[in-house]
Structure formats: structure tokens, C-alpha cells
N, C-alpha and C positions, 0 to 999 in steps of 0.2 A: 504494500499499500504507498502511495506517495505522499510528501508531507501536505500536499493540498488537500487530499483525501484524509490526513489526520485531524487538520483544523476543521474540516466539517463535521467530522465525526465528533471530535469534542465539543463544538459549538452545538450539535444537535443531540447530544446526549443528557439526559436529566441532571447527571451528576455535575455538570459545569455548573449548573445552578446554585448547587449547594456549595461548589468550590468557590464562584465568586462571592458568595455570601459570607462563606467563614475568612476568606482573604481581606475583602474589603468592606464587609459589612453592610453592603448593598443589595438590593435586588436586580435583576435583568427586566428591561422594561418591555419584554414581550412574553406572551403566554408559550407554553409549551405548544399548542395548536399552530403558533405562527412559526415556531422553530421547526417544526416538522415539514411545515409547507414550503419554506425558503430551502430546506433540505431536498425538498421534492422537485422544486422548480431547477435547482442547479442540476440535478440527475437528468432531468428531461431536458434541457438546454444540453448536455452532453452525451444525448442519445441514448440514456440509460433509464426511460420511464418503467413504471411498474409494470407495464403490460407488454413490454417488450420480452419476445419470448423465440429466439433464434430455432430452436427446435419444432416450434410448432410453425415457422415460416413468417413471423412476424418481427420486421425490421422497422427501425425508425426512421421516418422518413428527412427528419431533421426540418420538420416544420416551425418548431419553436425557433430554431436558428434563421429561418426564413422570415419570420414575423420582426424579431428583433433586428435583424439586419437591415431590412426593409424601414424601419420607424427610423433607425439610427440615421442609414443613409439620406432618407429624407431631412430629417430634422438638422443636421449639419454640413449636408453638401453644398449650401451656399452661403454658410456662417462666415463672418468677417470679425474679427477681434484686431482692436485697436487699443493700447495704453498710451497716453500722452507722455509718461516718463519712458525714456530710450531702455533703459535698465530692464525695468518691469514689463516693457513691451516683449523684448527679447525673451524674457522669462516665462512669460505665458504662452508665446507662440510655442516655445519650445515642449512647456508644459501639456498643451494641447496638441501635440505632433500623432500621438497615439489616442485621441480621443474616441475617434469611431468605433473601433474593435472593443476598447474598454466599456464605452456606453452600451455596446450590445450587449454586453454581461451584466450590467447594472439595471437594464430593461428587463433580461430575463429573471433578474432574481431580486428584484423590486426596487434597488436602491444602490448606491457605490458612493465612495469617499475618494477625494484627491486629496492626498495626503503630501504635503510638502517633507522633503527628507532633506533638511539643513536648508542652506539658503538658495540652493540652483536646482534641486531635483524634486520629482515628484512621485507617487506611489499610487497606483489605482488599486483601490481595495472594493470589491463586489459586497453585497449585503450578506453573502454567505461565509464571509470571513471577517466578520467584527461582531463584537458584541455590545448592542445599545444598552446603556444604562439609564440614560434619562432624557427627555424631550421637553423642551420648552412649551408653551402654551400656544405657539404658533407652530409648532410640529419641527423645529430646528433642534438638532440633534448637538447637543453640550456636554453630555457625558457620554465615553465609548470606551471599550477595550480593544485593542489589536494584539491578538495573540501571534506568537511567531515560534514555530516547532523546529527543532533541529533534531536530527538521529544520529547518536554518537556509535551505537551498535544494536544488535537484535532486540536486547530488552533494555535498552539504554536512550532515554530521550532528554533534551533539555526545551523547557517552555518558559518562553519570555512574554509577559504581560505588561504592555505599554498602556496607561490608563491617563486620558485625557478629560480632565473635569473641569469646566467652565463654570465659574460665577459671575455675574455680570455686574458685581458690586466688587468682587474681590481678585479678579482677573483668572489666568488659568493656572493649574498646576499639572504638570506630567511628572507620572511617577512610572520606575522600572523595576521590575522583580522577577526573579528566576527561580524555577523549580526544576527538580530532578525526578523524572516520571520514568516508570518502569513499561509503561504500554503506551505512552504519548498520549494518552485521554485524560487519565487522573493526573492531578497535579503532582501530587507527593510531596518531599520535602523541599523547604527554601533554601537555597544556595547563594552565595555572593555572584555579583554581577561579573567579577573578573575570574570566574572558574570557566567561563567561555571566553576565548580569546577574541573572538569577534565583537561581543558584548562588553568588554572591559572598559572601553571609552567611554561608555553611557552613563550618565548621571542618575542616581537611583531617584532624587527628586530634584524637581526645577521649578520655580514659581514664577510667573510672568504677569504682575500686577497691573499691567497697563494692557494687557490683552483683554478687549471685552467684545471679542467676536470669536466665532469658533477657529480653531486652528488649521482648519482644512475645508475644502469645499465639499458640499454633502448634496447630491442629488437625489431625488425620491420620485417615484413614477407616480404621476397625477391621477392616481385610482382609489377609490374608498376602500377603506381596508375594512371590511366585512367578517374578517376572520379572528381576531381579536380586538378588534376596536382602537388599536394602538395607533402611532404615527409612523410604524415602520412600512416600507414601501411593498406592494402588490406587484406580482409579475404581470408583463404586460398580456402573456398569454393565460393567464387565470382562468379567464372566463369562457375560455376555448378548450381547457383541458379533454372534457369528455369527447368533443368533437376531435381534437387531434388523434385521441386513441383509436376513434372509429376509422380514421383516415389511415393510420398506419395497419390496422387489422385489414381494411378495404384493399388497401397496396398488397397484402400478404395473399388476397383472395385472387387478385390480379395476376400477382407473379405464379401462383400455383394452377390458374388456368392456363397460362403459358407452358408452364412444366408438365402440366399433365395432359396437354394437348399434343405433345411431341408424338410425330409418328412413330409409331412401334410396330413389329413383328410377331406375331405367335408361331412358334417353331415345335415339330416334334423333336424330342432329344435325339433322335437317330440321325440327324443332320446338323447337331451342334459342334463346332471345332473341339477336339479335345485338346487340353494344353495342362502343363504340369508346374503346379505351384512351385515358385523358387523357394519357398519357405518351409514347406511341409513336404515336399517331393511328391505330392499325392495328385493325381489326375482329377481333373473338373472341367464339367462342358463349359465352353464360352460363347457368347453371340459375337458374330463379327462386328468390327468398329466402322464407324465413319461411312465412307461412300460402299464399302461391302456389305452394308445394313441394306442395300435397296436391290432386291430380287424379282425375278419373274418366274410364273408359274414353271414348276418341275413336276414332270410326271416322273416318279422314282420307281414306283411300282404299280401296277394295276393300269385302271383308266385314270380318266380325268376327276371322275368324283372319289375315288378311292386314294389318289395320290396327293391331295392337297395338303402337304406339310407345312406350308407358310400360309397364315392370315394376317392382312394389314389390319392395323388398329390406328384409324386417323381422323378422331371428332372433330366436329364443328366448333371452333373456337367462340366463345360469348365474351370477347374482351370489350367490345363497345358498351355493354351494359355495366360493367364494372368500372370502366374508366368514367362513363359518365357520375355513376354514384362517387367515385373519388374526388372528381371534379366539384361536385356538389357539397361534399364535405369540406373541401377547400373555401369554396363560397362561404360557407356558414362560418367559418373560421375568420375569414376577412371580415366580415360583419361582426362578429365577436370582438374582435380586438381593435377593431377601429382603421381598417385597411380600407383601400378602394378593391372594387370588384376587378380581377386580372393582376392584382399585386403578386400572388402567390398561384392563382388558379389559371387556367389557360382562357385567354378573353375571347377566345373564337369557338367554346363549345356552347354557347348559350347566348341568345340574344337579349339585348338589355335596352329599354329606352332612353331616350335622352334625359328623361327625369330621374331615371334610376342611375343612370351614369354619374350626373350632376349631382344627386344626392351622396353617392359612394364617395364622392371626391371632396365633398363638404364635410363626410365623416372623418376622411384621412386628414382634410385642413384643421378640423378643431383638435384631433388628437394629437397631430405634431406640434400644433402651436402650444397646447397644454405643456407637450413634453419640453419644448424651447423655454418657455416660461420658467419652469424649474431649473433646469440648466442654466440660465442666465444667472440666476440667484447662485446656483452652485460655482460659476466662474466669478463670480464678484467675491464671495466670500475665499476663493481660492486665491484671487489676486491681492485680496486685503492681507492673508497670510504669507504669501511671498513678500510684500512689501513689509511687513512687520519682521519678519527674520532679517531682511536687508536693512531694517533702519529706514525705511521710507514713506511710512505711514502719515508723516507730516509733510510730504512733498508736494501735496495738491495735485497728485495723479489724477487723471480721470479715464475711465474703462468703458468703451463703447463695444459691444457686442451687438450685431444685425444678423438678422436670420432673412434672406431674400426667398420668400416662397413663391413658387409657381405653380402650384398643385392646382389652382382653380383657373390659372392663366391658360388658355388654349389658344392654337396658333392665330386664329381671327382676331382675338383680343389683342395678341401681342402685334400683329399687323396694323391693325387700327392704331395703336399707340405709336407705332413708327411713323405712320404717315404723318399723325399730329405733331411728332417730333421735326419731321421733315419740313410742315408748314410753318412750323416755329423757327426753323433753322438750327435747330438743335443736333440734326442729323443731315449730313451731305445726301443728296438724291444718290449719286453714284455710291456710296455705301449702301443705301437702301436696296437699290438694284442686284448690289453682290451678296444680301442677304437673302431677298426674296426671289429672285430671278436665276440664282446660281451662276451670275457672271464673274469673271476676273477682275480685279481692279482696273487694267488696261481698257477691258470694253465696255465695263461700266462708266467710265470717265468718258470714253469715247461716244457712248450712246446719249451722254447729257451734255456734252461739250457745246451744242447747237443751239441747246434751249435752257434757260433759266427758269422756264415757269411750265416744265412739263407737268402735266396733270397725270395723277397715280390713281389708277382704277383698280 
């Protein structure tokens, strides 16, 4: 079992709650049902949902990843970020370089943290790998534990707990404690920080009385938590879990339809090819392979009726019905998670009216906009944290995060806007021709050089 799995197991076990209570005297901010749900989402995202059973032909289509990837791509594909302070601008741009793939994991598990590591590096931590202790009334995470596990030997682990506790009046306190564990799950006995060379330079306790905001950026999905009512995040595919299971099983049926529909030939054992098993030395009968499987009728003994040693089995495939059912499940998933029709399903398999298409685009627009709003808050806190660790909170910096959404803007609307820009003199006519007529710059300029008042139709 790898270390990430150990962390997930440690967080998901009941024992961790009692360990935290015993060490820090505080309770975890989420119920057992929420801990189990986060663990479930993390496993589903990795393709290991509880319904997956390879022996029964049920494999994951990784629709969970498809949903998270589509939402992340759409949310930040056109994002622009700028900080007025050059140093902070460089740090923030470096910090969000891997935002897309990490946001996908955050969308899948319900939340994520972008935590500065010193003054110039950051770490992305999905909700499955941190322990929430307290949220404020607005749902902002102000107390949290980050576990780190190192394997020393087969039954020898070191567990470090980094506890961030923010008090809006007294500032931030960060503590580091290390424990020796026999299984990597139970904490075991506490040992000094310098018992692990990599952690020897860490400070057991440090206070930042001037830090009055979280020391990290916290993103949470804009979905109501109906599992335990806490401020913890809910996976973007939580509402579609049952349909995702049906889709995976449906694909198993489709796969079996192709496999069971392969042409086969029933033969009399008298015509099978005898071969010797290289391991046992025993002789056994074997069917011919590949092209040798194709036979014409052979009259070996007797007449045509008595000499039929070969009978072909070639059933009619019913793949169209299975595919139609699978596509319908995918559309149900799109509706449940707030995507547009055709984002993960095949848009050609069913006719949709213009109203239905517009409605599905509006649904996706609303979903993505809500994600972007929460992400903006996360990035603002991250920027403040980096400013704090670099002594720049009083520099008067300004952060600008813009999301240019084109979900609802079709080609006709874009073209009308460009026509208006040409009329206003914002866009040159030759550039318009290049964009909408597919002309190169030389041709477009030649077509517009003889007229400065060409009418665009």
C-alpha cells in the first residue's frame, strides 16, 4: 500500500478521530458519514468504485474523471490572473501552473487546499488528505491538520501532524508533532521532530499574531452538503453516483455482447488437433487459431447429413440497443452534475431542440460560474498567504482574477459582436475577413484596400 493510500486510510478510520481528540483535545469538524463519503469519492475518481468487479466484466469508464476534467477545463481555460506587485505576480503565476489537474481532484473529492511551502512554493492537498477541525460561520476553514506519513520499514512508520489554528483576534499558530507508528494508521508514541532527518529543521510551534486570514487558499465545491450538514465540500459527481454505476454496468453488458457474439464453430472431437501440453506432457485437443478457424463443409464419413462435424455459431449482435442505453445514462449524468448535453455523451445519438440545448448550456454556465466564484476566493487567500510569507501584505498589491466565459456565446453572437467592433473602428475590416472568411492577411487586406466603407453582410 502506498503512502497516499495510508493517509486516506488513516483519515477514513474511526481511530483517527479518537487520536486527534487525545493529542489536541479537539474534535474533527465532520461526521463519520462524511469521512466515508470522501473516501468513496476518492476511490471512484481513481476508478475503484465499490461496484467495479473485473471478474464480472464491470470496469470503470472513468466518467468521474470525465466530469471533473470537463468542469475544470471550462472553469479555468480562459482564466487570467494579474497581481500589481511583480514579485507576487510571479509567485502566483507559478503557483497556478498546475491548477487544472489539481482542481480536477478537488472537484472530485469536494474541496482542496493550496498551501504555501515557505515563500516561493505551494502544495495542493485534496480533501481526502487533510483533516478539517473548524470552520467559521461563513464556511472558511480556519483550523486544519495536514498529516504526512513516511515508511521506514515493513512495520515502522513516522506520522507528522501539521496543525494550523487561526484565531481572528490572536492570529495563526502552526504546530508540528511526530509519532512513531507500527502500522501507519494508529499514531503510536510521540517522538522528537529531529528523529526524522527531513523534519529536523521544522519548528515545533510558531505563532504569527499578525496573520488574520487563513495561511492557504481553500477551495470548496458550491454544492449543498446534505450528508452531515457541515461546511465540508461535496463531490461534483455525488448526485450522479447511482447513474455512474449503471453506466459502468451497461458498458459491461455492451462489452459482453461483442465478446459473446464472436463467431464460433462447434466441432466433433474427432477433428480437433491433438497437441502436447509443454508443462504436463499430456495430450489434449485444441481448436485451430485465427484464420485456421474458418472452415468449409467437410464430408468425412457418410453423406452430407451424417458428415456435419462443424457447425457455425454466429448470433445477431444487439449493440445498438446497448449503446443507446449507455448514451442515455451519460445524458442523465450530464444533467445531474450540471454539464451540457454532449460534454461526455455522444451529441449525435439523440435530437435536441434549440430550447433544450440552450437550457443545458445555461445549466453548465451556472455550474461553472459558481465554481469560479469559489475559486476566486481561494486564489485571493492564497495570494495573501504568499504576500504574508514574503513580507508584502502592506505593499498595497491588487489581485485581479478574470474568467472569460464563452459557454453561452455561439458563433452567430460572436460574429455580430465583431461586426459591431468593425463599425466602431475597434477591429480592422481585414482582420474580420481573416477570422470569418478564412483568408490570409495578404488576401484580406487586398480585398479591403479599395473600399473603406465595405458593408458586412
